[in-house]
Structure formats: structure tokens, C-alpha cells
C-alpha positions as CSV (number, residue, x, y, z in Angstrom):
1,M,-0.1,0.2,0.1
2,E,1.4,3.3,-1.3
3,T,2.5,5.8,1.5
4,I,0.4,8.8,2.0
5,K,3.1,12.2,1.9
6,K,2.8,14.2,4.8
7,I,2.4,18.1,4.4
8,K,5.4,19.4,5.9
9,I,5.0,22.6,8.1
10,G,7.4,25.0,9.6
11,Y,5.5,26.3,12.6
12,L,7.3,29.7,13.7
13,S,7.0,31.4,16.8
14,T,8.9,33.3,19.7
15,A,8.3,31.1,23.1
16,V,7.3,33.5,25.6
17,T,6.1,33.6,29.4
18,F,3.3,31.1,28.5
19,G,1.2,33.9,27.1
20,G,-2.4,33.3,25.7
21,S,-0.8,32.7,22.4
22,D,1.4,30.1,23.5
23,R,-1.3,28.2,24.8
24,V,-3.1,28.9,21.0
25,N,-0.3,27.2,19.7
26,I,0.1,24.4,22.3
27,N,-3.8,24.0,21.7
28,F,-3.5,23.6,17.9
29,L,-0.2,21.3,18.1
30,T,-2.4,19.2,20.7
31,H,-5.3,18.6,18.4
32,V,-4.0,18.8,14.9
33,N,-3.9,15.8,12.6
34,R,0.1,14.9,12.7
35,E,-1.1,11.7,10.7
36,K,-1.6,14.2,7.7
37,Y,0.4,17.4,8.7
38,D,4.3,16.8,9.6
39,I,5.1,20.1,11.4
40,R,8.1,21.4,13.1
41,P,7.9,24.1,15.6
42,I,10.7,26.4,15.3
43,I,11.1,29.1,17.7
44,F,13.1,32.1,18.5
45,I,14.5,32.4,22.2
46,R,16.5,34.4,24.2
47,P,19.3,31.8,25.2
48,W,20.2,33.4,29.0
49,E,16.6,32.5,29.8
50,K,15.4,29.4,31.3
51,I,13.5,26.8,29.4
52,G,10.1,27.9,29.3
53,T,6.6,26.4,29.5
54,Y,5.9,26.5,25.8
55,V,9.1,24.1,25.1
56,K,8.0,21.9,28.1
57,E,4.8,21.3,26.7
58,L,5.9,20.4,23.3
59,E,8.1,17.6,24.7
60,K,5.3,16.5,26.5
61,L,3.8,16.0,23.0
62,N,6.7,14.5,21.6
63,Y,7.5,16.9,19.0
64,E,11.0,17.6,17.6
65,Y,11.5,21.8,17.6
66,I,14.3,23.7,16.4
67,K,15.4,26.9,18.7
68,I,16.7,30.2,17.1
69,P,18.6,32.1,19.1
70,V,17.5,35.5,18.9
71,A,21.2,37.3,20.6
72,K,24.1,35.8,21.9
73,E,24.4,34.8,25.9
74,D,26.0,38.2,26.4
75,R,23.3,40.0,24.8
76,R,25.6,42.2,22.5
77,D,24.4,41.4,19.3
78,Y,24.4,44.0,16.4
79,V,23.9,41.7,13.9
80,R,21.0,39.1,15.5
81,I,18.8,39.6,13.0
82,F,21.0,39.0,9.3
83,R,22.2,36.4,12.5
84,C,19.0,35.0,12.1
85,L,17.8,34.9,8.7
86,R,20.8,33.2,7.8
87,I,20.0,30.3,10.2
88,M,16.8,30.1,8.8
89,V,17.2,30.2,4.8
90,K,19.6,27.3,6.0
91,I,17.0,25.5,8.0
92,F,14.3,26.3,5.3
93,K,16.3,24.7,2.4
94,K,17.2,21.7,4.4
95,E,13.7,20.9,5.5
96,K,12.0,21.7,2.3
97,Y,9.0,23.3,4.3
98,D,5.6,22.9,2.0
99,L,4.1,25.8,4.0
100,I,5.4,28.2,7.0
101,H,3.2,29.3,9.6
102,T,4.0,32.3,11.6
103,H,2.5,33.7,15.4
104,G,4.1,37.1,16.3
105,Y,6.4,40.0,15.3
106,L,9.4,38.4,14.5
107,A,8.0,35.3,13.0
108,D,6.1,37.4,10.5
109,V,8.9,39.7,9.8
110,L,11.6,37.4,8.8
111,G,9.9,33.9,8.4
112,I,7.5,35.2,5.6
113,S,10.8,37.1,3.8
114,V,12.7,33.8,4.0
115,A,9.9,31.7,3.0
116,K,8.6,33.8,0.0
117,S,12.2,33.7,-1.2
118,L,12.6,30.7,-1.2
119,G,9.2,30.1,-2.6
120,M,7.5,28.9,0.0
121,Y,3.5,29.4,0.9
122,T,3.3,31.4,4.3
123,I,0.3,31.5,6.3
124,S,0.5,34.0,9.4
125,T,-2.2,34.0,12.5
126,I,-2.4,37.4,14.4
127,H,-3.2,37.4,18.1
128,G,-3.4,41.1,18.3
129,F,-1.2,44.4,18.2
130,I,-0.1,46.4,21.3
131,W,0.1,50.3,20.3
132,N,1.4,52.0,23.4
133,N,4.4,52.7,23.0
134,W,6.8,54.5,20.2
135,K,8.6,50.8,20.0
136,Y,5.7,48.5,19.5
137,K,4.3,51.1,17.0
138,V,7.4,50.8,14.7
139,Y,7.6,46.9,15.1
140,N,3.8,47.0,14.4
141,L,4.2,48.8,11.2
142,I,7.3,46.6,9.8
143,Q,5.1,43.8,11.4
144,M,2.1,45.0,8.5
145,F,4.1,45.6,5.5
146,M,5.3,42.1,5.7
147,L,1.8,40.7,6.2
148,I,0.9,42.2,2.7
149,F,3.3,39.5,1.5
150,A,1.7,36.5,3.2
151,N,-0.3,34.2,1.1
152,K,-3.1,34.1,4.1
153,I,-3.8,35.8,7.1
154,I,-5.9,34.2,10.0
155,A,-7.0,36.7,12.6
156,V,-8.5,35.9,16.2
157,S,-11.1,38.5,16.0
158,E,-13.2,40.9,13.8
159,E,-11.6,44.0,15.2
160,I,-8.1,42.7,14.3
161,K,-9.3,42.1,10.8
162,K,-11.0,45.1,10.5
163,E,-7.6,46.6,11.7
164,L,-5.7,45.0,9.4
165,K,-8.2,46.4,6.3
166,E,-7.9,49.9,7.6
167,I,-3.6,49.5,7.3
168,G,-4.0,48.9,3.9
169,I,-3.8,45.0,3.4
170,K,-5.4,43.6,0.6
171,G,-5.3,39.8,0.9
172,E,-7.1,36.8,2.1
173,I,-8.1,37.2,5.8
174,E,-10.2,34.8,7.9
175,V,-11.2,35.2,11.6
176,I,-11.1,32.4,13.2
177,K,-11.5,33.0,17.0
178,N,-9.5,31.1,19.7
179,A,-11.0,27.9,21.3
180,V,-10.3,26.0,24.3
181,E,-11.1,22.1,25.8
182,I,-13.4,22.6,28.7
183,E,-11.2,20.9,31.3
184,E,-12.2,19.6,34.9
185,S,-12.3,21.5,38.2
186,C,-10.1,20.7,41.1
187,R,-11.2,19.1,43.6
188,M,-13.0,21.5,46.7
189,E,-10.5,20.3,49.3
190,N,-7.6,21.5,47.5
191,I,-8.8,24.9,46.7
192,S,-9.8,25.2,50.3
193,E,-6.2,24.7,51.0
194,R,-4.7,27.3,48.0
195,K,-7.1,29.8,49.7
196,K,-6.1,29.5,52.9
197,S,-2.4,29.6,51.6
198,L,-3.0,33.2,50.7
199,G,-4.7,34.1,53.5
200,I,-8.1,34.1,52.0
201,S,-11.5,32.8,53.8
202,E,-13.9,30.5,52.2
203,G,-16.9,33.6,52.8
204,D,-14.4,35.8,50.8
205,V,-15.6,36.9,47.0
206,V,-11.9,36.1,45.0
207,L,-11.4,38.5,41.9
208,G,-9.1,37.4,39.9
209,F,-6.7,38.6,36.5
210,I,-4.4,36.3,35.0
211,G,-2.1,37.4,32.1
212,R,0.8,39.5,31.4
213,L,1.6,42.8,33.6
214,S,1.7,45.2,30.9
215,A,0.1,48.5,30.3
216,E,-2.9,47.2,28.2
217,K,-3.7,45.1,30.2
218,G,-5.6,47.8,32.5
219,I,-4.1,46.4,35.5
220,I,-4.1,49.5,36.9
221,Y,-7.9,50.4,36.8
222,L,-8.4,47.1,38.7
223,I,-6.1,48.2,41.7
224,E,-8.2,51.7,41.5
225,A,-11.4,50.0,41.7
226,V,-10.6,47.6,44.5
227,K,-9.3,50.5,46.5
228,N,-12.9,51.9,45.7
229,I,-14.7,49.0,46.6
230,N,-13.1,48.1,49.9
231,K,-13.7,51.5,51.2
232,I,-17.3,50.0,51.2
233,Q,-17.2,46.0,51.0
234,G,-14.3,45.8,53.9
235,N,-12.8,42.8,53.5
236,A,-15.0,40.5,52.0
237,I,-13.1,40.9,48.6
238,K,-9.4,39.9,47.6
239,T,-7.4,39.8,44.4
240,I,-5.2,37.8,42.9
241,I,-3.1,38.9,40.0
242,I,-1.1,36.4,38.2
243,G,1.4,36.8,35.6
244,D,4.7,38.6,35.3
245,G,5.5,41.7,32.9
246,P,7.4,45.0,32.2
247,Q,4.7,46.2,34.5
248,K,4.7,44.1,37.5
249,E,7.3,47.0,39.6
250,E,4.7,49.9,39.1
251,I,1.6,47.7,39.9
252,E,3.4,46.7,43.7
253,R,4.0,50.2,44.4
254,R,0.7,50.9,43.6
255,I,-0.6,48.2,46.2
256,V,1.5,49.4,48.8
257,A,0.8,52.8,48.1
258,Q,-3.3,52.0,49.0
259,D,-2.0,49.8,51.8
260,A,-3.9,47.2,50.0
261,K,-1.3,44.3,50.2
262,E,-3.6,41.8,52.2
263,D,-6.5,42.6,50.1
264,I,-4.4,42.5,46.3
265,K,-1.9,39.7,46.0
266,I,0.8,39.2,42.9
267,L,1.7,35.8,42.6
268,G,3.8,35.8,39.8
269,F,3.2,33.3,36.4
270,K,2.0,30.2,37.3
271,E,1.9,27.3,34.9
272,D,-1.5,25.7,36.2
273,I,-3.4,28.4,34.9
274,N,-6.7,26.2,35.3
275,A,-6.0,25.3,38.6
276,W,-6.0,28.9,39.4
277,I,-9.0,30.1,37.5
278,D,-11.2,27.2,39.9
279,M,-10.2,29.2,42.8
280,I,-11.3,32.5,41.4
281,D,-15.0,33.7,42.0
282,I,-15.0,37.0,39.2
283,L,-12.5,36.8,36.1
284,V,-11.7,40.5,35.9
285,M,-10.4,41.6,32.0
286,P,-9.9,45.8,32.3
287,S,-7.8,45.5,29.3
288,I,-7.3,48.5,26.9
289,T,-6.7,46.4,23.8
290,E,-7.1,42.4,23.3
291,G,-7.5,39.8,20.3
292,T,-9.5,36.5,21.5
293,P,-8.0,36.4,25.0
294,M,-7.5,32.4,25.7
295,T,-8.1,33.6,29.8
296,L,-11.6,35.0,28.6
297,L,-12.2,31.5,26.9
298,E,-10.7,29.3,29.7
299,A,-12.3,31.3,32.6
300,M,-16.2,31.1,30.7
301,G,-15.2,27.2,29.8
302,K,-15.1,26.5,33.6
303,G,-18.3,28.9,34.1
304,K,-16.4,31.8,36.1
305,A,-18.7,35.1,35.8
306,V,-16.6,37.3,34.0
307,I,-16.2,41.2,33.5
308,A,-14.3,42.2,31.0
309,S,-13.7,45.1,28.9
310,N,-15.4,46.7,25.5
311,V,-12.4,46.0,23.6
312,G,-11.0,43.5,20.7
313,G,-12.9,40.1,20.2
314,I,-14.1,40.6,24.0
315,P,-17.8,41.6,22.4
316,D,-18.0,38.8,20.2
317,V,-17.7,36.2,23.1
318,I,-19.6,38.2,25.4
319,Q,-23.3,39.2,25.7
320,N,-23.7,42.0,28.3
321,D,-25.3,40.3,31.1
322,I,-26.3,37.4,30.2
323,N,-22.8,35.2,29.8
324,G,-20.6,37.7,31.4
325,I,-20.7,41.7,32.1
326,I,-18.8,44.3,29.7
327,I,-17.6,47.8,30.7
328,S,-15.8,50.1,29.1
329,A,-12.1,50.2,29.0
330,K,-10.2,52.5,31.4
331,N,-13.3,53.3,33.9
332,S,-12.2,52.0,37.7
333,F,-15.3,53.9,38.7
334,E,-17.8,51.7,36.4
335,L,-15.7,48.3,37.2
336,A,-15.6,49.0,40.9
337,A,-19.6,49.1,40.8
338,K,-19.6,46.1,38.2
339,I,-17.4,44.4,40.9
340,Q,-19.6,44.8,43.8
341,L,-22.7,44.1,42.0
342,L,-21.6,40.6,41.3
343,A,-19.4,40.2,44.3
344,S,-22.9,41.2,46.3
345,K,-25.1,38.6,44.0
346,K,-24.0,34.9,43.9
347,E,-27.2,34.1,42.5
348,M,-26.2,36.4,39.5
349,R,-22.6,35.2,39.1
350,N,-23.9,31.8,39.3
351,K,-26.3,32.6,35.7
352,L,-23.6,34.1,34.4
353,G,-20.9,31.4,34.8
354,Q,-23.7,28.9,33.5
355,N,-24.3,30.7,30.3
356,A,-20.5,31.4,30.0
357,R,-19.7,27.7,29.8
358,K,-22.8,27.1,27.3
359,T,-21.1,29.8,25.1
360,I,-17.7,27.9,24.9
361,A,-18.8,24.7,24.8
362,E,-21.3,25.2,21.7
363,N,-19.4,28.1,19.9
364,Y,-15.4,27.7,20.4
365,N,-15.0,24.0,20.6
366,I,-11.5,23.0,20.2
367,N,-11.6,20.5,17.3
368,N,-13.6,22.9,15.2
369,W,-11.5,25.2,15.3
370,T,-8.5,23.0,14.7
371,R,-10.2,21.6,11.3
372,Q,-10.7,25.5,10.3
373,I,-7.2,26.1,10.6
374,E,-6.3,22.7,8.5
375,R,-8.6,23.7,5.6
376,N,-6.6,26.9,5.4
377,Y,-3.7,24.6,5.0
378,D,-5.3,22.6,2.4
379,S,-7.1,25.6,0.6
380,L,-3.8,27.5,0.8
381,L,-1.7,24.3,-0.8
382,I,-4.3,23.7,-3.7
383,D,-5.0,27.1,-4.5
384,G,-1.5,29.2,-3.4
385,R,-0.3,29.4,-6.9
386,K,-3.4,31.6,-8.1
387,M,-2.6,33.8,-5.0
388,N,0.8,34.6,-6.2
């Protein structure tokens, strides 16, 4: 019997502190049809950083991966872009991929340029853009320029597709919203032990923020909101912040300044995100910009009440007052009011959570999502020549 040749795919990304895009990638690499697709993860890494969760998860899945250092150990690497390009040309020529799938700024800029020079098809998934400082703005503009040359683009929200169209990208853009696998919850005794270790009483309402500690996530508005609530609610509300990032020190200073160390705890990066979601009563996402956040889908899939900003792909997921609560971005007063409302109404939290879980089960099925991406691979290889 003749062996069917697998489709060979180079899967480029930058390994960060297991953020949303990394979890998206692991979800796909877990559920993709490996009998049909031979996928080789190619990861841009910083050599001085320890092996991250993304790499560990790839190893659990028995993927052979390639690491490309984005700088030398001493960090003085003034020609690193050219060195990365040279390494990638060597890899792509040797492996002879059928197509290249890129994720993120560096993967798009370098991956698309090398792939196109070697006559390979490219597909890029856009998880979102950050515009809050001049450096990111420059990166985004360079990335968007390179996306002009991609054969296909997957946007994780309608808002991102609109943003790409407005910048002048005329190529094919398909919206494929992220999806999650609904996992079973932890045992109640484990949750109780975790709360006790943090000084959280069983009667306390636990707010949770999970994500990168950076300006675009709007965490300062959550801290301000909690400050306003605690004047009224006393110590009935506790807040845990899970994640790491460039704004960590500023957040810590704000917490100390309002004497809230007992009420707001920064726990740092955690690998077992789903276990921490089990512990919270309300997920709060006061973001200024977003795609379709994985944490949002994961929390809703576990039946948690959610309060989130009206940005990015969030309004596509949440129907206000039905399966979650939508607020204006950068509005700590509105956020405080909604937190106080849900904290005082357990029945409302439960109803929102039930509807949230139903939404994820019906509309964000991970197997359907995986097949959508696979169909893009197939159509690109069949029709790709017509696009060039």
C-alpha cells in the first residue's frame, strides 16, 4: 500500500512566558492531525532565559523542535537579525517545508521574508497588536508591511481583521476565533487549601486577573477599582493577580501606596492556569487592547463570571448581562460598580457562569477550530499558486 506523503509545515513563534498565543499554539499542536501534517515548531528564544513552559509542553507532545537564538549570551549582538535570517535560510532549504505558519512580530518579519525568497507558501496568525509606546508602533508597522506578502492571514477577532484592512492589507484574511478544551475542575479541598495558604477565607469573594503585567492589560484600573470597593465592602473581596511582565514593579508600588497588600496579592507566573481559575469567583479583564483572550475563554469554559472591557474580540464572546459583563475600558468607577454588584449577588454570578460555559461548549469547540486551520492549510496548498 502506497504511503501518503505528509504535508510538511514550519511553525514559527517566539516563546514567551506562556502567554495567550503560546497556549493557542499548544492547543493547536495538541489537536492537529499529525497523521496528515508533519509540523516542526521553530522557536525564537533568548539564550539567557530558562527553558519555558512552551518548550516543556512541546516535549510532552513529542515534537521535534528547532530553537533559533535571537541574541548571543552576552546580549551584545548587533547583527542578530542577519544572523537569524542566515540560520533560517539554512533550515528552510534543508527541511523543504510545504508551507510556513508564523505567529508574532519576529516570526512574521523574518519567516515571511525567508519563505517568500525560497518560493514557500506562508500563512500568518495575528493574535493582536500593542500600540502603547513608540517601539511597539514601529514593530507593528514593519510587521504589517510584511503581512502584505503573506499568502493567507488568520485573525483571531473581527476587530483585528478590521485593523488590518484599515492599514491597507488587501490579501485574504479569515477570522478564526480562539477555542479551548473545557477541563474538569479541581477538588474542593484543594481549592480550600490554596485559599488558606493565601489568607483568603471561605466567605471571601475572589477576583482574579490572569495575564501579562503590562500597560495594555489595564491592571491599574483594577487596583483603583478594588480601592474604591474596599471602602464599602471591608475585607469581603480579595484579588489575586497572576502573571509577570514589565509593569510588575509599578503595580506593586500602587498596591503598597493604597495599603492593600492584604487584599491584593501578586502571585507571579503560574503554569497551572486552570487550577487557579478554579479558585476565583470573578475573572476581571480591564484590558485596553485584546484579541480573543485565551484566559477569557478558559474561565468561561469553567463556568466563571467575567467582567471584561469592550475591546478587541471580547464583545464577540460576551453578551452583556447574559454570559458576562462588559464595561468601558479605562473606567475604574464602572469596574468597581460591576465588581460590587457581582460580589453581592452569588445567584447572578452563577447564572452568568452557567451561560458562559454553554457559550464556550457550543461556539468555541477546539476540534472545530483545529479543523478550520487545517482547511486553510489545504486550500493554501491547492490554490496558492493562484494567489502569487
